[in-house]
Every structure is written in structure tokens, then in C-alpha cells.
C-alpha positions as CSV (number, residue, x, y, z in Angstrom):
1,X,8.7,13.3,-18.8
2,X,7.1,13.1,-15.6
3,X,7.2,10.1,-13.0
4,X,3.7,8.9,-13.7
5,X,4.0,8.5,-17.6
6,X,7.4,7.2,-17.0
7,X,6.2,4.3,-14.5
8,X,3.1,3.5,-16.6
9,X,5.6,3.1,-19.5
10,X,7.3,0.7,-17.8
11,X,4.0,-1.0,-16.7
12,X,3.3,-1.5,-20.2
13,X,6.4,-3.8,-20.5
14,X,6.3,-5.2,-17.3
15,X,2.5,-5.1,-16.3
16,X,3.0,-7.9,-13.3
17,X,5.9,-6.0,-12.0
18,X,4.0,-5.0,-8.4
19,X,6.9,-2.6,-7.4
20,X,6.5,-0.5,-10.4
21,X,2.7,-0.5,-9.1
22,X,3.4,0.7,-5.4
23,X,5.7,3.6,-7.0
24,X,3.2,4.4,-9.3
25,X,0.0,4.1,-6.6
26,X,2.8,6.7,-4.4
27,X,3.0,9.1,-7.2
28,X,-0.6,9.3,-7.6
29,X,-0.9,10.2,-3.3
30,X,2.0,13.1,-4.2
31,X,-0.4,14.4,-6.9
32,X,-3.5,14.1,-4.5
33,X,-4.9,11.3,-6.0
34,X,-6.0,9.3,-3.3
35,X,-8.6,7.7,-5.2
36,X,-6.3,6.4,-8.2
37,X,-3.7,5.3,-5.4
38,X,-5.9,3.4,-3.3
39,X,-7.4,1.6,-6.3
40,X,-4.0,0.1,-7.4
41,X,-2.9,-0.9,-3.8
42,X,-6.0,-2.9,-3.1
43,X,-4.9,-4.3,-6.8
44,X,-1.3,-5.2,-5.9
45,X,-2.9,-6.9,-2.6
46,X,-5.5,-8.8,-4.2
47,X,-3.1,-10.2,-6.7
48,X,-0.1,-10.4,-4.2
49,X,-1.1,-10.8,-0.5
50,X,2.3,-11.4,0.3
51,X,3.4,-7.4,-1.0
52,X,3.7,-6.2,2.3
53,X,4.6,-2.8,1.6
54,X,1.7,-1.6,0.5
55,X,-0.6,-2.7,2.8
56,X,0.8,0.2,5.2
57,X,1.0,2.8,2.7
58,X,-3.0,1.6,2.1
59,X,-3.8,1.5,5.7
60,X,-2.1,5.3,5.9
61,X,-4.2,6.8,2.9
62,X,-7.5,5.2,4.3
63,X,-6.5,6.5,7.5
64,X,-5.9,10.0,6.6
65,X,-8.8,10.0,4.0
66,X,-11.0,9.2,7.4
67,X,-11.9,5.6,6.5
68,X,-10.5,4.1,9.9
69,X,-12.4,1.3,10.3
70,X,-10.9,0.2,6.9
71,X,-7.6,1.3,7.9
72,X,-7.5,-1.2,10.9
73,X,-8.2,-3.8,9.0
74,X,-5.5,-3.3,6.4
75,X,-3.1,-2.2,9.1
76,X,-4.5,-5.6,10.7
77,X,-3.6,-8.0,7.4
78,X,-0.7,-6.6,6.9
79,X,0.4,-7.5,10.3
80,X,-0.9,-11.0,9.2
81,X,1.2,-11.2,5.9
82,X,4.3,-9.8,8.0
83,X,4.3,-12.2,10.7
84,X,3.4,-15.1,7.9
85,X,6.5,-13.9,5.8
86,X,8.6,-13.6,9.1
87,X,9.3,-9.8,8.4
88,X,9.8,-8.4,11.7
89,X,10.8,-4.8,10.7
90,X,7.8,-4.5,8.7
91,X,5.1,-6.4,11.2
92,X,6.7,-3.5,13.9
93,X,5.8,-0.8,11.8
94,X,2.1,-1.8,11.0
95,X,1.6,-2.4,14.7
96,X,2.6,0.8,15.6
97,X,0.9,2.6,13.2
98,X,-2.2,0.3,14.1
99,X,-1.5,0.8,18.2
100,X,-1.3,4.9,17.2
101,X,-4.5,4.9,15.4
102,X,-6.2,2.5,18.0
103,X,-5.0,3.2,21.2
């Protein structure tokens, strides 16, 4: 059984599990399905703006697909969320990616 199918099964049992959703989005990226991955990341961050890890991956996806403006917005939102959560490591990663894109 492939990883996407297995993750979907886990999500049926735990539909609110953002860790599983995040993992599913990463699997979709691996298969080249950026649209589905983007939708999942946006769903996670709409429901739980404190789920810090998804900001980086969503912004990187947008950056890779040429949507620089939206990537910048998600990096900024992620930095704000990381600062609010006191997550200095995530803040540093988001800021580094943001600065690499904007400078």
C-alpha cells in the first residue's frame, strides 16, 4: 500500500490530525501534485494558524511554482506565528528563506 493511501486511512480515523495532513501534503509534493499539497497546507493553516511547520513548506512550494508574492506573504505569516509561539528555530528558518527570496 502506498504512503498516500495509508495516510488517508489514518486521517479517516483522525480527521483533525494536522501532523497526518502535513505528511500527506509532503507526499503529494513528492508525486508532483503541487495543487493538492497547496490546498492541504492552506487547510491546515486556516484551521490552525499555530501549526508552524506548514508555513515553510507552503511558501517553498509557492516559491518553486513561481508565485513569489504569495510565498513572501506565507513566509511573513509564518514568521509572525513562530514569533508568537516563541519558536526561534522555526522563525530563523522562515526568515532565512524569506531573506533569500527577497534580497
